[in-house]
NUPA-214909 format. One record per residue (C-alpha): residue in three letters; x, y, z; residue number from 0. Coordinates in steps of 0.25 Angstrom, whole numbers, always signed. Each point is the difference from the previous one (the first is absolute). Layout:
@res = ALA, c1 = X, c2 = Y, c3 = Z, n = NUM
...
This chain:
@res = MET, c1 = +412, c2 = +267, c3 = -44, n = 0
@res = GLY, c1 = -11, c2 = -9, c3 = -4, n = 1
@res = VAL, c1 = -3, c2 = -8, c3 = -13, n = 2
@res = ARG, c1 = -9, c2 = +11, c3 = -5, n = 3
@res = GLU, c1 = +9, c2 = +11, c3 = +3, n = 4
@res = ARG, c1 = +12, c2 = -7, c3 = -6, n = 5
@res = VAL, c1 = -8, c2 = -3, c3 = -13, n = 6
@res = LEU, c1 = -4, c2 = +15, c3 = -1, n = 7
@res = GLU, c1 = +14, c2 = +5, c3 = +2, n = 8
@res = ALA, c1 = +6, c2 = -10, c3 = -10, n = 9
@res = ALA, c1 = -11, c2 = +3, c3 = -10, n = 10
@res = LEU, c1 = +3, c2 = +15, c3 = +1, n = 11
@res = ALA, c1 = +15, c2 = -2, c3 = -2, n = 12
@res = CYS, c1 = -3, c2 = -8, c3 = -13, n = 13
@res = PHE, c1 = -11, c2 = +9, c3 = -5, n = 14
@res = LEU, c1 = +10, c2 = +12, c3 = +1, n = 15
@res = GLU, c1 = +12, c2 = -7, c3 = -5, n = 16
@res = ASP, c1 = -6, c2 = -8, c3 = -12, n = 17
@res = GLY, c1 = -14, c2 = +6, c3 = -2, n = 18
@res = TYR, c1 = -13, c2 = -6, c3 = +3, n = 19
@res = GLU, c1 = -2, c2 = -7, c3 = -13, n = 20
@res = ARG, c1 = +13, c2 = -7, c3 = +0, n = 21
@res = THR, c1 = -1, c2 = -4, c3 = +15, n = 22
@res = THR, c1 = -5, c2 = -14, c3 = +2, n = 23
@res = ILE, c1 = -6, c2 = -6, c3 = +12, n = 24
@res = ALA, c1 = +11, c2 = -10, c3 = +0, n = 25
@res = ARG, c1 = +10, c2 = +11, c3 = +1, n = 26
@res = ILE, c1 = -7, c2 = +6, c3 = +12, n = 27
@res = ARG, c1 = -1, c2 = -13, c3 = +7, n = 28
@res = GLU, c1 = +15, c2 = -2, c3 = -2, n = 29
@res = ARG, c1 = +3, c2 = +14, c3 = +5, n = 30
@res = SER, c1 = -9, c2 = -1, c3 = +12, n = 31
@res = ALA, c1 = +6, c2 = -14, c3 = +4, n = 32
@res = VAL, c1 = -13, c2 = -5, c3 = +3, n = 33
@res = SER, c1 = -6, c2 = -14, c3 = -4, n = 34
@res = ASN, c1 = -10, c2 = -1, c3 = -11, n = 35
@res = GLY, c1 = -11, c2 = -4, c3 = +10, n = 36
@res = ALA, c1 = +3, c2 = +12, c3 = +9, n = 37
@res = LEU, c1 = -1, c2 = +10, c3 = -12, n = 38
@res = PHE, c1 = -12, c2 = -6, c3 = -6, n = 39
@res = HIS, c1 = -7, c2 = -1, c3 = +13, n = 40
@res = HIS, c1 = +0, c2 = +16, c3 = +0, n = 41
@res = PHE, c1 = +0, c2 = +3, c3 = -15, n = 42
@res = PRO, c1 = -5, c2 = -8, c3 = -11, n = 43
@res = THR, c1 = +6, c2 = +8, c3 = -11, n = 44
@res = LYS, c1 = +10, c2 = +11, c3 = -3, n = 45
@res = GLU, c1 = -12, c2 = +10, c3 = -2, n = 46
@res = ALA, c1 = -5, c2 = -3, c3 = +14, n = 47
@res = ILE, c1 = +14, c2 = +3, c3 = +5, n = 48
@res = ALA, c1 = +1, c2 = +13, c3 = -7, n = 49
@res = GLY, c1 = -14, c2 = +4, c3 = +4, n = 50
@res = GLU, c1 = +3, c2 = -3, c3 = +15, n = 51
@res = LEU, c1 = +13, c2 = +8, c3 = -1, n = 52
@res = TYR, c1 = -8, c2 = +12, c3 = -6, n = 53
@res = VAL, c1 = -11, c2 = -1, c3 = +10, n = 54
@res = ASP, c1 = +10, c2 = -1, c3 = +11, n = 55
@res = SER, c1 = +7, c2 = +12, c3 = -4, n = 56
@res = MET, c1 = -12, c2 = +8, c3 = -2, n = 57
@res = ARG, c1 = -5, c2 = -4, c3 = +14, n = 58
@res = ALA, c1 = +13, c2 = +5, c3 = +6, n = 59
@res = VAL, c1 = -2, c2 = +13, c3 = -6, n = 60
@res = GLN, c1 = -15, c2 = +1, c3 = +3, n = 61
@res = ASP, c1 = +3, c2 = -4, c3 = +15, n = 62
@res = GLY, c1 = +8, c2 = +13, c3 = +1, n = 63
@res = TYR, c1 = -11, c2 = +8, c3 = -6, n = 64
@res = ARG, c1 = -10, c2 = -5, c3 = +10, n = 65
@res = ARG, c1 = +10, c2 = +3, c3 = +12, n = 66
@res = VAL, c1 = +1, c2 = +14, c3 = -5, n = 67
@res = LEU, c1 = -15, c2 = +2, c3 = +0, n = 68
@res = ALA, c1 = -2, c2 = -8, c3 = +13, n = 69
@res = ALA, c1 = +9, c2 = +11, c3 = +6, n = 70
@res = GLY, c1 = -11, c2 = +10, c3 = -2, n = 71
@res = PRO, c1 = +7, c2 = +11, c3 = -8, n = 72
@res = ARG, c1 = -6, c2 = +13, c3 = +3, n = 73
@res = THR, c1 = +0, c2 = +6, c3 = -14, n = 74
@res = LEU, c1 = +0, c2 = -4, c3 = -14, n = 75
@res = ALA, c1 = +14, c2 = +4, c3 = -2, n = 76
@res = GLU, c1 = +5, c2 = -8, c3 = +12, n = 77
@res = ALA, c1 = -8, c2 = -12, c3 = -5, n = 78
@res = VAL, c1 = +6, c2 = +2, c3 = -14, n = 79
@res = ALA, c1 = +14, c2 = +2, c3 = +5, n = 80
@res = GLY, c1 = -1, c2 = -13, c3 = +8, n = 81
@res = VAL, c1 = -5, c2 = -8, c3 = -12, n = 82
@res = VAL, c1 = +11, c2 = +5, c3 = -10, n = 83
@res = ARG, c1 = +11, c2 = -1, c3 = +10, n = 84
@res = HIS, c1 = -3, c2 = -14, c3 = +3, n = 85
@res = GLN, c1 = -2, c2 = -3, c3 = -15, n = 86
@res = LEU, c1 = +14, c2 = +5, c3 = -3, n = 87
@res = GLY, c1 = +6, c2 = -6, c3 = +12, n = 88
@res = TRP, c1 = -5, c2 = -14, c3 = -3, n = 89
@res = ILE, c1 = +6, c2 = +1, c3 = -15, n = 90
@res = GLU, c1 = +13, c2 = +5, c3 = +5, n = 91
@res = ALA, c1 = +1, c2 = -11, c3 = +11, n = 92
@res = HIS, c1 = -5, c2 = -11, c3 = -10, n = 93
@res = PRO, c1 = +5, c2 = +4, c3 = -14, n = 94
@res = ASP, c1 = -1, c2 = -15, c3 = -5, n = 95
@res = ARG, c1 = -14, c2 = -1, c3 = +4, n = 96
@res = ALA, c1 = -4, c2 = +13, c3 = -6, n = 97
@res = ARG, c1 = +7, c2 = -4, c3 = -13, n = 98
@res = PHE, c1 = -8, c2 = -13, c3 = -1, n = 99
@res = VAL, c1 = -13, c2 = +7, c3 = +3, n = 100
@res = TYR, c1 = +3, c2 = +11, c3 = -11, n = 101
@res = SER, c1 = +5, c2 = -11, c3 = -10, n = 102
@res = GLN, c1 = -13, c2 = -8, c3 = +2, n = 103
@res = GLY, c1 = -9, c2 = +12, c3 = -2, n = 104
@res = ARG, c1 = -15, c2 = -3, c3 = +4, n = 105
@res = LEU, c1 = -3, c2 = -13, c3 = +6, n = 106
@res = ASP, c1 = -11, c2 = -8, c3 = -7, n = 107
@res = LEU, c1 = -12, c2 = +2, c3 = +10, n = 108
@res = ALA, c1 = -7, c2 = -13, c3 = -6, n = 109
@res = THR, c1 = +11, c2 = -8, c3 = +7, n = 110
@res = GLU, c1 = -1, c2 = -5, c3 = +15, n = 111
@res = ALA, c1 = +11, c2 = +10, c3 = +3, n = 112
@res = GLY, c1 = -7, c2 = +11, c3 = -7, n = 113
@res = HIS, c1 = -13, c2 = -3, c3 = +8, n = 114
@res = ARG, c1 = +8, c2 = +2, c3 = +13, n = 115
@res = LEU, c1 = +7, c2 = +13, c3 = -6, n = 116
@res = ARG, c1 = -14, c2 = +6, c3 = -4, n = 117
@res = ALA, c1 = -5, c2 = -3, c3 = +14, n = 118
@res = MET, c1 = +12, c2 = +7, c3 = +6, n = 119
@res = ASN, c1 = -2, c2 = +12, c3 = -9, n = 120
@res = ASP, c1 = -14, c2 = +1, c3 = +3, n = 121
@res = GLU, c1 = +3, c2 = +0, c3 = +15, n = 122
@res = LEU, c1 = +10, c2 = +11, c3 = -1, n = 123
@res = ALA, c1 = -9, c2 = +8, c3 = -9, n = 124
@res = ALA, c1 = -11, c2 = -1, c3 = +10, n = 125
@res = GLU, c1 = +10, c2 = +5, c3 = +11, n = 126
@res = TYR, c1 = +4, c2 = +12, c3 = -9, n = 127
@res = ARG, c1 = -15, c2 = +4, c3 = -3, n = 128
@res = ARG, c1 = -2, c2 = -1, c3 = +15, n = 129
@res = ARG, c1 = +11, c2 = +10, c3 = +3, n = 130
@res = LEU, c1 = -3, c2 = +9, c3 = -11, n = 131
@res = ALA, c1 = -15, c2 = +1, c3 = +2, n = 132
@res = PRO, c1 = +1, c2 = +11, c3 = +11, n = 133
@res = LEU, c1 = +9, c2 = +8, c3 = -8, n = 134
@res = ILE, c1 = -8, c2 = -1, c3 = -13, n = 135
@res = ALA, c1 = -13, c2 = +4, c3 = +9, n = 136
@res = ARG, c1 = +7, c2 = +13, c3 = +4, n = 137
@res = GLY, c1 = +5, c2 = +3, c3 = -14, n = 138
@res = GLU, c1 = +14, c2 = -2, c3 = +3, n = 139
@res = VAL, c1 = +2, c2 = -11, c3 = -10, n = 140
@res = ARG, c1 = -5, c2 = -2, c3 = -13, n = 141
@res = ASP, c1 = -11, c2 = -11, c3 = -2, n = 142
@res = LEU, c1 = +8, c2 = -9, c3 = -10, n = 143
@res = PRO, c1 = -1, c2 = -15, c3 = -4, n = 144
@res = MET, c1 = +8, c2 = -8, c3 = +9, n = 145
@res = THR, c1 = +8, c2 = -5, c3 = -12, n = 146
@res = VAL, c1 = +4, c2 = +14, c3 = -2, n = 147
@res = VAL, c1 = +3, c2 = +3, c3 = +14, n = 148
@res = VAL, c1 = +10, c2 = -12, c3 = +1, n = 149
@res = ALA, c1 = +6, c2 = +4, c3 = -13, n = 150
@res = VAL, c1 = +2, c2 = +14, c3 = +5, n = 151
@res = ILE, c1 = +7, c2 = -4, c3 = +13, n = 152
@res = THR, c1 = +8, c2 = -12, c3 = -5, n = 153
@res = GLY, c1 = +1, c2 = +1, c3 = -15, n = 154
@res = PRO, c1 = +11, c2 = +11, c3 = -2, n = 155
@res = ALA, c1 = +9, c2 = -8, c3 = +11, n = 156
@res = HIS, c1 = -1, c2 = -12, c3 = -9, n = 157
@res = GLY, c1 = +6, c2 = +8, c3 = -12, n = 158
@res = ILE, c1 = +11, c2 = +5, c3 = +9, n = 159
@res = ALA, c1 = +3, c2 = -14, c3 = +5, n = 160
@res = GLN, c1 = +1, c2 = -7, c3 = -13, n = 161
@res = GLN, c1 = +10, c2 = +11, c3 = -5, n = 162
@res = TRP, c1 = +8, c2 = -2, c3 = +14, n = 163
@res = LEU, c1 = +0, c2 = -15, c3 = -1, n = 164
@res = ALA, c1 = +5, c2 = +1, c3 = -14, n = 165
@res = GLY, c1 = +12, c2 = +9, c3 = +5, n = 166
@res = GLN, c1 = -5, c2 = +12, c3 = -8, n = 167
@res = LEU, c1 = -1, c2 = +8, c3 = +13, n = 168
@res = ALA, c1 = +11, c2 = +2, c3 = +10, n = 169
@res = GLY, c1 = -1, c2 = +1, c3 = +15, n = 170
@res = PRO, c1 = -10, c2 = -5, c3 = +10, n = 171
@res = ILE, c1 = -14, c2 = -1, c3 = -6, n = 172
@res = GLY, c1 = -6, c2 = +6, c3 = +13, n = 173
@res = GLU, c1 = +6, c2 = +14, c3 = -5, n = 174
@res = TYR, c1 = -12, c2 = +1, c3 = -9, n = 175
@res = ALA, c1 = -10, c2 = -2, c3 = +11, n = 176
@res = ASP, c1 = -3, c2 = +14, c3 = +3, n = 177
@res = ASP, c1 = -4, c2 = +4, c3 = -14, n = 178
@res = LEU, c1 = -8, c2 = -12, c3 = -2, n = 179
@res = ILE, c1 = -8, c2 = +3, c3 = +12, n = 180
@res = ASP, c1 = -2, c2 = +14, c3 = -4, n = 181
@res = ALA, c1 = -5, c2 = -4, c3 = -13, n = 182
@res = ALA, c1 = -10, c2 = -11, c3 = +5, n = 183
@res = VAL, c1 = -6, c2 = +10, c3 = +10, n = 184
@res = ALA, c1 = -1, c2 = +10, c3 = -11, n = 185
@res = GLY, c1 = -7, c2 = -10, c3 = -9, n = 186
@res = LEU, c1 = -10, c2 = -5, c3 = +11, n = 187
@res = THR, c1 = -3, c2 = +14, c3 = +5, n = 188
@res = GLY, c1 = +0, c2 = +8, c3 = -13, n = 189
@res = THR, c1 = +9, c2 = +10, c3 = +7, n = 190
@res = PRO, c1 = +13, c2 = +3, c3 = -7, n = 191
@res = THR, c1 = +13, c2 = -1, c3 = +8, n = 192
@res = ALA, c1 = +10, c2 = +12, c3 = +2, n = 193
@res = GLY, c1 = +10, c2 = -7, c3 = -9, n = 194
@res = PRO, c1 = +11, c2 = -11, c3 = +2, n = 195
@res = ARG, c1 = +6, c2 = -1, c3 = +13, n = 196
@res = HIS, c1 = +14, c2 = -3, c3 = -6, n = 197
@res = PRO, c1 = +8, c2 = +7, c3 = -11, n = 198
@res = PRO, c1 = +0, c2 = -7, c3 = -14, n = 199
@res = ARG, c1 = +10, c2 = -12, c3 = +0, n = 200
@res = PRO, c1 = +12, c2 = +2, c3 = -9, n = 201
@res = VAL, c1 = -1, c2 = -7, c3 = -13, n = 202
@res = THR, c1 = +13, c2 = -6, c3 = -6, n = 203
@res = ALA, c1 = +2, c2 = -2, c3 = -15, n = 204
@res = ARG, c1 = +10, c2 = -7, c3 = -8, n = 205
@res = ILE, c1 = +4, c2 = +8, c3 = -13, n = 206
@res = ARG, c1 = +8, c2 = -5, c3 = -11, n = 207
@res = ILE, c1 = +9, c2 = +9, c3 = -8, n = 208
@res = GLU, c1 = +6, c2 = -3, c3 = -14, n = 209
@res = VAL, c1 = +10, c2 = +8, c3 = -8, n = 210
@res = LEU, c1 = -2, c2 = -1, c3 = -15, n = 211
@res = ASP, c1 = +9, c2 = +2, c3 = -11, n = 212
@res = ASP, c1 = -5, c2 = +8, c3 = -12, n = 213
@res = ASP, c1 = -5, c2 = -12, c3 = -7, n = 214
@res = GLY, c1 = -8, c2 = -4, c3 = +12, n = 215
@res = THR, c1 = +10, c2 = -11, c3 = +5, n = 216
@res = VAL, c1 = +1, c2 = -1, c3 = +16, n = 217
@res = VAL, c1 = +14, c2 = +4, c3 = +3, n = 218
@res = ALA, c1 = -2, c2 = +0, c3 = +15, n = 219
@res = ALA, c1 = -11, c2 = -3, c3 = +10, n = 220
@res = GLY, c1 = -3, c2 = +0, c3 = +15, n = 221
@res = THR, c1 = -11, c2 = +0, c3 = +11, n = 222
@res = THR, c1 = -2, c2 = +8, c3 = +12, n = 223
@res = ASP, c1 = -10, c2 = +1, c3 = +11, n = 224
@res = THR, c1 = -7, c2 = +13, c3 = +3, n = 225
@res = ARG, c1 = -10, c2 = +5, c3 = +10, n = 226
@res = LEU, c1 = -13, c2 = +6, c3 = -7, n = 227
@res = ALA, c1 = -6, c2 = +12, c3 = +7, n = 228
@res = SER, c1 = -15, c2 = -1, c3 = +3, n = 229
@res = PRO, c1 = -9, c2 = +12, c3 = -5, n = 230
@res = ALA, c1 = +0, c2 = +5, c3 = +14, n = 231
@res = GLU, c1 = +15, c2 = +2, c3 = +1, n = 232
C-alpha cells in the first residue's frame, strides 16, 4: 500500500472514531506511520485529505455505474437494476466509506476536490442522458431533469442505506433492491407497479407495562417485546 492509500485509510479510521472536527492531521500522520514530508507531499491540509477520500469513494461508486451502462442494458429496468444493485452492493462491501460519505454530506464544489467531483458527475450525467435519449424519444421514459432522474434512481437507496448503516434495519441491504428498482422504474416511466414483491417485514415493538395502586403508585412493572401486525395482515 502506497503513502496516499495509507494516509486515506488512516484518515478514514480517525474520522469515524473521533469525528472530523476532532481529528488532527498530526493524528492522521501518526496512524498512517508516514513521515511529515511524505504526507504533505500528497496532502497539504486535513481538508484536502477528507476531500480526496470523498472523491475516491465516489469514483469507486461511479465506476460501477459506468460498467453497468457500458454493458449495454437492453431495457430501462435492466439498467436501473444494475445501478441500484451496484449501489447497495458497494455500501454493504464498504460500510466505513459509506458512513464517511454520508457524514460529510455534500462536498464543497469550490474546492479542488469539488471541481474533480463536479467533472465526474457531469460525465456520468452525460452518459445517463445518452442512454435515456432513445427511450425518451419513444415515449417509454418521462423527459425529466437529470437531477431528478438521479434522485429517483439512487435517492431512495441512500435513505435505506443510512438506516441500515445505523443498525436500524436487519438483514442484508440487498433485500431491498427489488422494491427500490420497481419504484425507480415506476417513477421514470410514470407507470405504477403491481405492488411490492415482498410481504411487509414484521415490526417488533417493546411495550412497558405498569401495575398501579389506587393512589397511582407503581407496584410492579415490566417490559415485553411483541410483533406488530401490518394493515395487510
